[in-house]
DRENTORKOL-3810 file (N, C-alpha, C; in nm, 4 decimals):
REM DRENTORKOL-3810
@n.u->0.0819; n.v->-0.1192; n.w->0.0000; ca.u->0.0000; ca.v->0.0000; ca.w->0.0000; c.u->0.0859; c.v->0.1251; c.w->0.0000
@n.u->0.1914; n.v->0.1220; n.w->0.0838; ca.u->0.2787; ca.v->0.2378; ca.w->0.0912; c.u->0.3536; c.v->0.2582; c.w->-0.0399
@n.u->0.3940; n.v->0.1482; n.w->-0.1060; ca.u->0.4642; ca.v->0.1588; ca.w->-0.2333; c.u->0.3764; c.v->0.2251; c.w->-0.3386
@n.u->0.2513; n.v->0.1833; n.w->-0.3468; ca.u->0.1586; ca.v->0.2416; ca.w->-0.4437; c.u->0.1355; c.v->0.3896; c.w->-0.4154
@n.u->0.1238; n.v->0.4253; n.w->-0.2899; ca.u->0.1062; ca.v->0.5666; ca.w->-0.2536; c.u->0.2285; c.v->0.6474; c.w->-0.2926
@n.u->0.3476; n.v->0.5911; n.w->-0.2729; ca.u->0.4699; ca.v->0.6625; ca.w->-0.3115; c.u->0.4775; c.v->0.6805; c.w->-0.4618
@n.u->0.4351; n.v->0.5805; n.w->-0.5387; ca.u->0.4368; ca.v->0.5909; ca.w->-0.6847; c.u->0.3406; c.v->0.6995; c.w->-0.7314
@n.u->0.2221; n.v->0.7006; n.w->-0.6757; ca.u->0.1219; ca.v->0.8013; ca.w->-0.7152; c.u->0.1697; c.v->0.9413; c.w->-0.6778
@n.u->0.2241; n.v->0.9572; n.w->-0.5578; ca.u->0.2756; ca.v->1.0879; ca.w->-0.5163; c.u->0.3915; c.v->1.1294; c.w->-0.6051
@n.u->0.4775; n.v->1.0364; n.w->-0.6426; ca.u->0.5901; ca.v->1.0674; ca.w->-0.7308; c.u->0.5430; c.v->1.1162; c.w->-0.8671
@n.u->0.4416; n.v->1.0521; n.w->-0.9231; ca.u->0.3874; ca.v->1.0948; ca.w->-1.0525; c.u->0.3290; c.v->1.2348; c.w->-1.0423
@n.u->0.2533; n.v->1.2595; n.w->-0.9357; ca.u->0.1925; ca.v->1.3922; ca.w->-0.9173; c.u->0.2997; c.v->1.4989; c.w->-0.8971
@n.u->0.3991; n.v->1.4696; n.w->-0.8136; ca.u->0.5051; ca.v->1.5668; ca.w->-0.7860; c.u->0.5845; c.v->1.5968; c.w->-0.9124
@n.u->0.6218; n.v->1.4931; n.w->-0.9880; ca.u->0.6968; ca.v->1.5154; ca.w->-1.1118; c.u->0.6152; c.v->1.5947; c.w->-1.2128
@n.u->0.4879; n.v->1.5637; n.w->-1.2263; ca.u->0.4018; ca.v->1.6372; ca.w->-1.3194; c.u->0.3869; c.v->1.7829; c.w->-1.2807
@n.u->0.3633; n.v->1.8071; n.w->-1.1512; ca.u->0.3516; ca.v->1.9459; ca.w->-1.1047; c.u->0.4839; c.v->2.0212; c.w->-1.1186
@n.u->0.5949; n.v->1.9530; n.w->-1.0897; ca.u->0.7257; ca.v->2.0187; ca.w->-1.0981; c.u->0.7572; c.v->2.0605; c.w->-1.2407
@n.u->0.7327; n.v->1.9734; n.w->-1.3371; ca.u->0.7621; ca.v->2.0101; ca.w->-1.4763; c.u->0.6618; c.v->2.1133; c.w->-1.5259
@n.u->0.5384; n.v->2.1064; n.w->-1.4799; ca.u->0.4386; ca.v->2.2057; ca.w->-1.5189; c.u->0.4725; c.v->2.3440; c.w->-1.4664
@n.u->0.5124; n.v->2.3519; n.w->-1.3392; ca.u->0.5519; ca.v->2.4799; ca.w->-1.2813; c.u->0.6806; c.v->2.5325; c.w->-1.3444
@n.u->0.7730; n.v->2.4416; n.w->-1.3755; ca.u->0.8968; ca.v->2.4829; ca.w->-1.4416; c.u->0.8673; c.v->2.5417; c.w->-1.5784
@n.u->0.7790; n.v->2.4772; n.w->-1.6533; ca.u->0.7428; ca.v->2.5286; ca.w->-1.7856; c.u->0.6679; c.v->2.6607; c.w->-1.7754
@n.u->0.5909; n.v->2.6776; n.w->-1.6694; ca.u->0.5189; ca.v->2.8040; ca.w->-1.6509; c.u->0.6141; c.v->2.9177; c.w->-1.6136
@n.u->0.7223; n.v->2.8858; n.w->-1.5429; ca.u->0.8163; ca.v->2.9883; ca.w->-1.4991; c.u->0.9208; c.v->3.0248; c.w->-1.6045
@n.u->0.9640; n.v->2.9279; n.w->-1.6826; ca.u->1.0733; ca.v->2.9513; ca.w->-1.7769; c.u->1.0210; c.v->2.9630; c.w->-1.9203
@n.u->1.0553; n.v->3.0701; n.w->-1.9900; ca.u->1.0058; ca.v->3.0867; ca.w->-2.1273; c.u->1.0725; c.v->2.9942; c.w->-2.2290
@n.u->1.1791; n.v->2.9254; n.w->-2.1919; ca.u->1.2476; ca.v->2.8372; ca.w->-2.2850; c.u->1.2021; c.v->2.6928; c.w->-2.2789
@n.u->1.1076; n.v->2.6625; n.w->-2.1909; ca.u->1.0535; ca.v->2.5270; ca.w->-2.1785; c.u->0.9039; c.v->2.5361; c.w->-2.2015
@n.u->0.8547; n.v->2.4570; n.w->-2.2970; ca.u->0.7143; ca.v->2.4660; ca.w->-2.3379; c.u->0.6471; c.v->2.3297; c.w->-2.3271
@n.u->0.5233; n.v->2.3311; n.w->-2.2811; ca.u->0.4380; ca.v->2.2119; ca.w->-2.2834; c.u->0.3162; c.v->2.2485; c.w->-2.3663
@n.u->0.3045; n.v->2.1833; n.w->-2.4828; ca.u->0.1940; ca.v->2.2149; ca.w->-2.5743; c.u->0.1283; c.v->2.0841; c.w->-2.6147
@n.u->0.0031; n.v->2.0617; n.w->-2.5844; ca.u->-0.0910; ca.v->2.1433; ca.w->-2.5092; c.u->-0.0694; c.v->2.1264; c.w->-2.3596
@n.u->-0.0932; n.v->2.2328; n.w->-2.2866; ca.u->-0.0764; ca.v->2.2326; ca.w->-2.1413; c.u->-0.2063; c.v->2.1822; c.w->-2.0802
@n.u->-0.2093; n.v->2.0533; n.w->-2.0454; ca.u->-0.3315; ca.v->1.9942; ca.w->-1.9897; c.u->-0.2947; c.v->1.9007; c.w->-1.8745
@n.u->-0.3964; n.v->1.8598; n.w->-1.8000; ca.u->-0.3737; ca.v->1.7688; ca.w->-1.6884; c.u->-0.3220; c.v->1.6339; c.w->-1.7356
@n.u->-0.3740; n.v->1.5858; n.w->-1.8465; ca.u->-0.3284; ca.v->1.4560; ca.w->-1.8966; c.u->-0.1826; c.v->1.4626; c.w->-1.9410
@n.u->-0.1435; n.v->1.5740; n.w->-2.0017; ca.u->-0.0042; ca.v->1.5903; ca.w->-2.0424; c.u->0.0860; c.v->1.5941; c.w->-1.9194
@n.u->0.0436; n.v->1.6656; n.w->-1.8146; ca.u->0.1235; ca.v->1.6716; ca.w->-1.6926; c.u->0.1342; c.v->1.5349; c.w->-1.6254
@n.u->0.0259; n.v->1.4568; n.w->-1.6267; ca.u->0.0322; ca.v->1.3220; ca.w->-1.5698; c.u->0.1241; c.v->1.2319; c.w->-1.6512
@n.u->0.1175; n.v->1.2446; n.w->-1.7839; ca.u->0.2067; ca.v->1.1672; ca.w->-1.8697; c.u->0.3521; c.v->1.2052; c.w->-1.8443
@n.u->0.3794; n.v->1.3359; n.w->-1.8345; ca.u->0.5150; ca.v->1.3808; ca.w->-1.8044; c.u->0.5599; c.v->1.3332; c.w->-1.6670
@n.u->0.4698; n.v->1.3358; n.w->-1.5695; ca.u->0.5023; ca.v->1.2863; ca.w->-1.4360; c.u->0.5383; c.v->1.1388; c.w->-1.4378
@n.u->0.4647; n.v->1.0609; n.w->-1.5140; ca.u->0.4929; ca.v->0.9183; ca.w->-1.5264; c.u->0.6269; c.v->0.8949; c.w->-1.5941
@n.u->0.6522; n.v->0.9673; n.w->-1.7031; ca.u->0.7780; ca.v->0.9507; ca.w->-1.7772; c.u->0.8967; c.v->0.9912; c.w->-1.6903
@n.u->0.8867; n.v->1.1053; n.w->-1.6207; ca.u->0.9975; ca.v->1.1479; ca.w->-1.5359; c.u->1.0142; c.v->1.0568; c.w->-1.4151
@n.u->0.9063; n.v->0.9986; n.w->-1.3669; ca.u->0.9179; ca.v->0.9006; ca.w->-1.2593; c.u->0.9957; c.v->0.7781; c.w->-1.3043
@n.u->0.9684; n.v->0.7305; n.w->-1.4251; ca.u->1.0405; ca.v->0.6154; ca.w->-1.4798; c.u->1.1861; c.v->0.6508; c.w->-1.5064
@n.u->1.2087; n.v->0.7697; n.w->-1.5628; ca.u->1.3466; ca.v->0.8128; ca.w->-1.5898; c.u->1.4251; c.v->0.8224; c.w->-1.4596
@n.u->1.3656; n.v->0.8820; n.w->-1.3568; ca.u->1.4354; ca.v->0.8975; ca.w->-1.2293; c.u->1.4556; c.v->0.7652; c.w->-1.1569
@n.u->1.3706; n.v->0.6672; n.w->-1.1845; ca.u->1.3827; ca.v->0.5381; ca.w->-1.1173; c.u->1.4774; c.v->0.4425; c.w->-1.1894
@n.u->1.4873; n.v->0.4529; n.w->-1.3218; ca.u->1.5639; ca.v->0.3548; ca.w->-1.3980; c.u->1.6920; c.v->0.4139; c.w->-1.4580
@n.u->1.6785; n.v->0.5212; n.w->-1.5328; ca.u->1.7929; ca.v->0.5742; ca.w->-1.6077; c.u->1.8873; c.v->0.6530; c.w->-1.5178
@n.u->1.8335; n.v->0.7399; n.w->-1.4327; ca.u->1.9176; ca.v->0.8286; ca.w->-1.3519; c.u->2.0169; c.v->0.7534; c.w->-1.2629
@n.u->1.9779; n.v->0.6458; n.w->-1.1897; ca.u->2.0774; ca.v->0.5778; ca.w->-1.1046; c.u->2.1933; c.v->0.5190; c.w->-1.1845
@n.u->2.1641; n.v->0.4674; n.w->-1.3029; ca.u->2.2700; ca.v->0.4097; ca.w->-1.3862; c.u->2.3659; c.v->0.5188; c.w->-1.4324
@n.u->2.3106; n.v->0.6313; n.w->-1.4788; ca.u->2.3938; ca.v->0.7421; ca.w->-1.5253; c.u->2.4728; c.v->0.8022; c.w->-1.4092
@n.u->2.4107; n.v->0.8141; n.w->-1.2925; ca.u->2.4821; ca.v->0.8660; ca.w->-1.1752; c.u->2.5999; c.v->0.7767; c.w->-1.1380
@n.u->2.5803; n.v->0.6471; n.w->-1.1420; ca.u->2.6873; ca.v->0.5540; ca.w->-1.1074; c.u->2.8010; c.v->0.5607; c.w->-1.2086
@n.u->2.7661; n.v->0.5640; n.w->-1.3357; ca.u->2.8692; ca.v->0.5677; ca.w->-1.4391; c.u->2.9468; c.v->0.6995; c.w->-1.4394
@n.u->2.8827; n.v->0.8070; n.w->-1.4003; ca.u->2.9490; ca.v->0.9371; ca.w->-1.4020; c.u->2.9982; c.v->0.9811; c.w->-1.2647
@n.u->3.0054; n.v->0.8895; n.w->-1.1709; ca.u->3.0494; ca.v->0.9236; ca.w->-1.0360; c.u->3.1883; c.v->0.9869; c.w->-1.0322
@n.u->3.2873; n.v->0.9366; n.w->-1.1067; ca.u->3.4187; ca.v->1.0035; ca.w->-1.1032; c.u->3.4133; c.v->1.1492; c.w->-1.1510
@n.u->3.3361; n.v->1.1770; n.w->-1.2551; ca.u->3.3244; ca.v->1.3150; ca.w->-1.3043; c.u->3.2535; c.v->1.4012; c.w->-1.2009
@n.u->3.1524; n.v->1.3459; n.w->-1.1361; ca.u->3.0801; ca.v->1.4201; ca.w->-1.0324; c.u->3.1729; c.v->1.4556; c.w->-0.9171
@n.u->3.2571; n.v->1.3625; n.w->-0.8769; ca.u->3.3509; ca.v->1.3880; ca.w->-0.7673; c.u->3.4532; c.v->1.4928; c.w->-0.8092
@n.u->3.5080; n.v->1.4807; n.w->-0.9295; ca.u->3.6082; ca.v->1.5771; ca.w->-0.9762; c.u->3.5512; c.v->1.7179; c.w->-0.9917
@n.u->3.4229; n.v->1.7268; n.w->-1.0279; ca.u->3.3621; ca.v->1.8591; ca.w->-1.0473; c.u->3.2949; c.v->1.9105; c.w->-0.9202
@n.u->3.3141; n.v->1.8391; n.w->-0.8112; ca.u->3.2545; ca.v->1.8752; ca.w->-0.6823; c.u->3.1028; c.v->1.8858; c.w->-0.6899
@n.u->3.0425; n.v->1.7999; n.w->-0.7677; ca.u->2.8971; ca.v->1.7924; ca.w->-0.7769; c.u->2.8340; c.v->1.8761; c.w->-0.8863
@n.u->2.9098; n.v->1.9606; n.w->-0.9521; ca.u->2.8514; ca.v->2.0456; ca.w->-1.0571; c.u->2.8070; c.v->1.9644; c.w->-1.1790
@n.u->2.8644; n.v->1.8465; n.w->-1.1965; ca.u->2.8240; ca.v->1.7610; ca.w->-1.3076; c.u->2.6771; c.v->1.7205; c.w->-1.2946
@n.u->2.6245; n.v->1.7201; n.w->-1.1729; ca.u->2.4843; ca.v->1.6853; ca.w->-1.1520; c.u->2.3914; c.v->1.7828; c.w->-1.2233
@n.u->2.4334; n.v->1.9085; n.w->-1.2379; ca.u->2.3521; ca.v->2.0050; ca.w->-1.3125; c.u->2.3384; c.v->1.9627; c.w->-1.4577
@n.u->2.4482; n.v->1.9141; n.w->-1.5148; ca.u->2.4438; ca.v->1.8660; ca.w->-1.6534; c.u->2.3580; c.v->1.7408; c.w->-1.6625
@n.u->2.3674; n.v->1.6525; n.w->-1.5630; ca.u->2.2847; ca.v->1.5314; ca.w->-1.5638; c.u->2.1363; c.v->1.5651; c.w->-1.5504
@n.u->2.1031; n.v->1.6641; n.w->-1.4686; ca.u->1.9630; ca.v->1.7074; ca.w->-1.4578; c.u->1.9127; c.v->1.7574; c.w->-1.5929
@n.u->1.9957; n.v->1.8353; n.w->-1.6615; ca.u->1.9581; ca.v->1.8847; ca.w->-1.7943; c.u->1.9426; c.v->1.7687; c.w->-1.8917
@n.u->2.0309; n.v->1.6711; n.w->-1.8824; ca.u->2.0231; ca.v->1.5541; ca.w->-1.9698; c.u->1.8951; c.v->1.4751; c.w->-1.9447
@n.u->1.8575; n.v->1.4568; n.w->-1.8183; ca.u->1.7348; ca.v->1.3841; ca.w->-1.7871; c.u->1.6123; c.v->1.4602; c.w->-1.8373
@n.u->1.6164; n.v->1.5917; n.w->-1.8287; ca.u->1.5068; ca.v->1.6734; ca.w->-1.8812; c.u->1.4981; c.v->1.6586; c.w->-2.0326
@n.u->1.6133; n.v->1.6571; n.w->-2.0982; ca.u->1.6169; ca.v->1.6402; ca.w->-2.2433; c.u->1.5674; c.v->1.5009; c.w->-2.2835
@n.u->1.6070; n.v->1.3983; n.w->-2.2085; ca.u->1.5598; ca.v->1.2617; ca.w->-2.2369; c.u->1.4081; c.v->1.2557; c.w->-2.2233
@n.u->1.3549; n.v->1.3222; n.w->-2.1220; ca.u->1.2094; ca.v->1.3277; ca.w->-2.1064; c.u->1.1421; c.v->1.3937; c.w->-2.2250
@n.u->1.2057; n.v->1.4970; n.w->-2.2815; ca.u->1.1465; ca.v->1.5635; ca.w->-2.3983; c.u->1.1525; c.v->1.4756; c.w->-2.5224
@n.u->1.2447; n.v->1.3793; n.w->-2.5253; ca.u->1.2494; ca.v->1.2858; ca.w->-2.6379; c.u->1.1340; c.v->1.1856; c.w->-2.6325
@n.u->1.0939; n.v->1.1474; n.w->-2.5103; ca.u->0.9862; ca.v->1.0498; ca.w->-2.4948; c.u->0.8471; c.v->1.1118; c.w->-2.5061
@n.u->0.8329; n.v->1.2370; n.w->-2.4668; ca.u->0.7026; ca.v->1.3031; ca.w->-2.4695; c.u->0.7124; c.v->1.4207; c.w->-2.5655
@n.u->0.6422; n.v->1.4103; n.w->-2.6762; ca.u->0.6538; ca.v->1.5129; ca.w->-2.7810; c.u->0.5915; c.v->1.6462; c.w->-2.7408
@n.u->0.5095; n.v->1.6476; n.w->-2.6368; ca.u->0.4467; ca.v->1.7723; ca.w->-2.5925; c.u->0.5435; c.v->1.8647; c.w->-2.5181
@n.u->0.6582; n.v->1.8114; n.w->-2.4745; ca.u->0.7577; ca.v->1.8899; ca.w->-2.4013; c.u->0.8648; c.v->1.9375; c.w->-2.4989
@n.u->0.8821; n.v->2.0674; n.w->-2.5072; ca.u->0.9811; ca.v->2.1280; ca.w->-2.5968; c.u->1.0781; c.v->2.2117; c.w->-2.5138
@n.u->1.2073; n.v->2.1946; n.w->-2.5414; ca.u->1.3116; ca.v->2.2720; ca.w->-2.4740; c.u->1.3891; c.v->2.3464; c.w->-2.5813
@n.u->1.4059; n.v->2.4785; n.w->-2.5615; ca.u->1.4658; ca.v->2.5633; ca.w->-2.6640; c.u->1.6165; c.v->2.5473; c.w->-2.6782
@n.u->1.6861; n.v->2.4994; n.w->-2.5786; ca.u->1.8305; ca.v->2.4844; ca.w->-2.5896; c.u->1.8916; c.v->2.4255; c.w->-2.4647
@n.u->2.0239; n.v->2.4077; n.w->-2.4724; ca.u->2.0974; ca.v->2.3452; ca.w->-2.3627; c.u->2.0882; c.v->2.4270; c.w->-2.2339
@n.u->2.1033; n.v->2.5578; n.w->-2.2430; ca.u->2.1020; ca.v->2.6404; ca.w->-2.1228; c.u->1.9636; c.v->2.6445; c.w->-2.0589
@n.u->1.8595; n.v->2.6369; n.w->-2.1402; ca.u->1.7245; ca.v->2.6278; ca.w->-2.0833; c.u->1.7061; c.v->2.4942; c.w->-2.0125
@n.u->1.7691; n.v->2.3884; n.w->-2.0669; ca.u->1.7617; ca.v->2.2576; ca.w->-2.0014; c.u->1.8359; c.v->2.2599; c.w->-1.8677
@n.u->1.9521; n.v->2.3277; n.w->-1.8629; ca.u->2.0262; ca.v->2.3400; ca.w->-1.7368; c.u->1.9426; c.v->2.4151; c.w->-1.6344
@n.u->1.8915; n.v->2.5308; n.w->-1.6749; ca.u->1.8098; ca.v->2.6108; ca.w->-1.5836; c.u->1.6820; c.v->2.5362; c.w->-1.5450
@n.u->1.6218; n.v->2.4669; n.w->-1.6401; ca.u->1.5018; ca.v->2.3880; ca.w->-1.6113; c.u->1.5295; c.v->2.2752; c.w->-1.5139
@n.u->1.6455; n.v->2.2108; n.w->-1.5260; ca.u->1.6821; ca.v->2.1056; ca.w->-1.4317; c.u->1.6986; c.v->2.1580; c.w->-1.2911
@n.u->1.7582; n.v->2.2783; n.w->-1.2796; ca.u->1.7760; ca.v->2.3401; ca.w->-1.1480; c.u->1.6404; c.v->2.3757; c.w->-1.0869
@n.u->1.5582; n.v->2.4442; n.w->-1.1661; ca.u->1.4271; ca.v->2.4875; ca.w->-1.1161; c.u->1.3390; c.v->2.3672; c.w->-1.0844
@n.u->1.3407; n.v->2.2666; n.w->-1.1722; ca.u->1.2588; ca.v->2.1483; ca.w->-1.1495; c.u->1.3041; c.v->2.0732; c.w->-1.0243
@n.u->1.4345; n.v->2.0679; n.w->-0.9993; ca.u->1.4846; ca.v->2.0030; ca.w->-0.8789; c.u->1.4408; c.v->2.0743; c.w->-0.7522
@n.u->1.4459; n.v->2.2075; n.w->-0.7544; ca.u->1.4041; ca.v->2.2854; ca.w->-0.6374; c.u->1.2546; c.v->2.2691; c.w->-0.6130
@n.u->1.1756; n.v->2.2849; n.w->-0.7191; ca.u->1.0303; ca.v->2.2716; ca.w->-0.7051; c.u->0.9927; c.v->2.1301; c.w->-0.6628
@n.u->1.0588; n.v->2.0299; n.w->-0.7215; ca.u->1.0307; ca.v->1.8909; ca.w->-0.6863; c.u->1.0597; c.v->1.8615; c.w->-0.5403
@n.u->1.1694; n.v->1.9163; n.w->-0.4888; ca.u->1.2033; ca.v->1.8952; ca.w->-0.3475; c.u->1.0991; c.v->1.9575; c.w->-0.2553
@n.u->1.0559; n.v->2.0774; n.w->-0.2898; ca.u->0.9538; ca.v->2.1441; ca.w->-0.2087; c.u->0.8230; c.v->2.0654; c.w->-0.2125
@n.u->0.7824; n.v->2.0226; n.w->-0.3315; ca.u->0.6569; ca.v->1.9485; ca.w->-0.3447; c.u->0.6645; c.v->1.8125; c.w->-0.2747
@n.u->0.7802; n.v->1.7459; n.w->-0.2805; ca.u->0.7948; ca.v->1.6188; ca.w->-0.2106; c.u->0.7788; c.v->1.6368; c.w->-0.0601
@n.u->0.8352; n.v->1.7445; n.w->-0.0075; ca.u->0.8216; ca.v->1.7706; ca.w->0.1358; c.u->0.6759; c.v->1.7952; c.w->0.1724
@n.u->0.6015; n.v->1.8619; n.w->0.0848; ca.u->0.4605; ca.v->1.8899; ca.w->0.1114; c.u->0.3771; c.v->1.7625; c.w->0.1003
@n.u->0.3980; n.v->1.6844; n.w->-0.0072; ca.u->0.3157; ca.v->1.5661; ca.w->-0.0322; c.u->0.3574; c.v->1.4451; c.w->0.0508
@n.u->0.4704; n.v->1.4520; n.w->0.1174; ca.u->0.5175; ca.v->1.3390; ca.w->0.1961; c.u->0.4183; c.v->1.3005; c.w->0.3054
@n.u->0.3456; n.v->1.3971; n.w->0.3559; ca.u->0.2515; ca.v->1.3680; ca.w->0.4638; c.u->0.1288; c.v->1.2912; c.w->0.4155
@n.u->0.1073; n.v->1.2804; n.w->0.2840; ca.u->-0.0064; ca.v->1.2054; ca.w->0.2327; c.u->0.0229; c.v->1.0572; c.w->0.2170
@n.u->0.1482; n.v->1.0180; n.w->0.2351; ca.u->0.1846; ca.v->0.8764; ca.w->0.2260; c.u->0.1556; c.v->0.8124; c.w->0.3614
@n.u->0.0739; n.v->0.7083; n.w->0.3624; ca.u->0.0385; ca.v->0.6471; ca.w->0.4912; c.u->0.1592; c.v->0.5796; c.w->0.5556
@n.u->0.1654; n.v->0.5908; n.w->0.6865; ca.u->0.2722; ca.v->0.5274; ca.w->0.7629; c.u->0.2396; c.v->0.3797; c.w->0.7832
@n.u->0.3424; n.v->0.2965; n.w->0.7701; ca.u->0.3226; ca.v->0.1561; ca.w->0.7989; c.u->0.3357; c.v->0.1348; c.w->0.9490
@n.u->0.2551; n.v->0.0469; n.w->1.0033; ca.u->0.2675; ca.v->0.0224; ca.w->1.1480; c.u->0.4033; c.v->-0.0381; c.w->1.1798
@n.u->0.4645; n.v->0.0128; n.w->1.2846; ca.u->0.5961; ca.v->-0.0365; ca.w->1.3237; c.u->0.5801; c.v->-0.1659; c.w->1.4008
@n.u->0.6700; n.v->-0.2569; n.w->1.3731; ca.u->0.6666; ca.v->-0.3857; ca.w->1.4418; c.u->0.7080; c.v->-0.3660; c.w->1.5867
@n.u->0.6338; n.v->-0.4284; n.w->1.6736; ca.u->0.6688; ca.v->-0.4157; ca.w->1.8157; c.u->0.7846; c.v->-0.5100; c.w->1.8465
@n.u->0.8754; n.v->-0.4634; n.w->1.9281; ca.u->0.9900; ca.v->-0.5437; ca.w->1.9665; c.u->0.9597; c.v->-0.6132; c.w->2.0989
@n.u->0.9982; n.v->-0.7343; n.w->2.1013; ca.u->0.9811; ca.v->-0.8102; ca.w->2.2271; c.u->1.0953; c.v->-0.7733; c.w->2.3196
@n.u->1.0634; n.v->-0.7423; n.w->2.4412; ca.u->1.1687; ca.v->-0.7082; ca.w->2.5367; c.u->1.2144; c.v->-0.8355; c.w->2.6068
@n.u->1.3435; n.v->-0.8419; n.w->2.6255; ca.u->1.3991; ca.v->-0.9608; ca.w->2.6893; c.u->1.4326; c.v->-0.9348; c.w->2.8300
END
């Protein structure tokens, strides 16, 4: 139950984050801007963040360490660009808009995750037997 709630919250958070990012930045466009498009984008970004991002992070770990974490900005832009390849409704005007979009989307996503975290039901904790 908790896993399903986390998946649904992740889709909603990703959809809202990309929607707000597109609304704030003139170089990122969602056409047509609709709820179904945002849900589709949320699903695609959820899959990208669950499958592709960990592999890319692991493979680029030496570059991330050498750049003191700045390489993550490029990876965020790359993940945003990959999402635009899968969903034709998402258009990005250039590399720098993708970098800025990755930064803004990460900030908005973190804020939204903190807000929506309280909607995920808590699992009952197992009681420990005292000896």
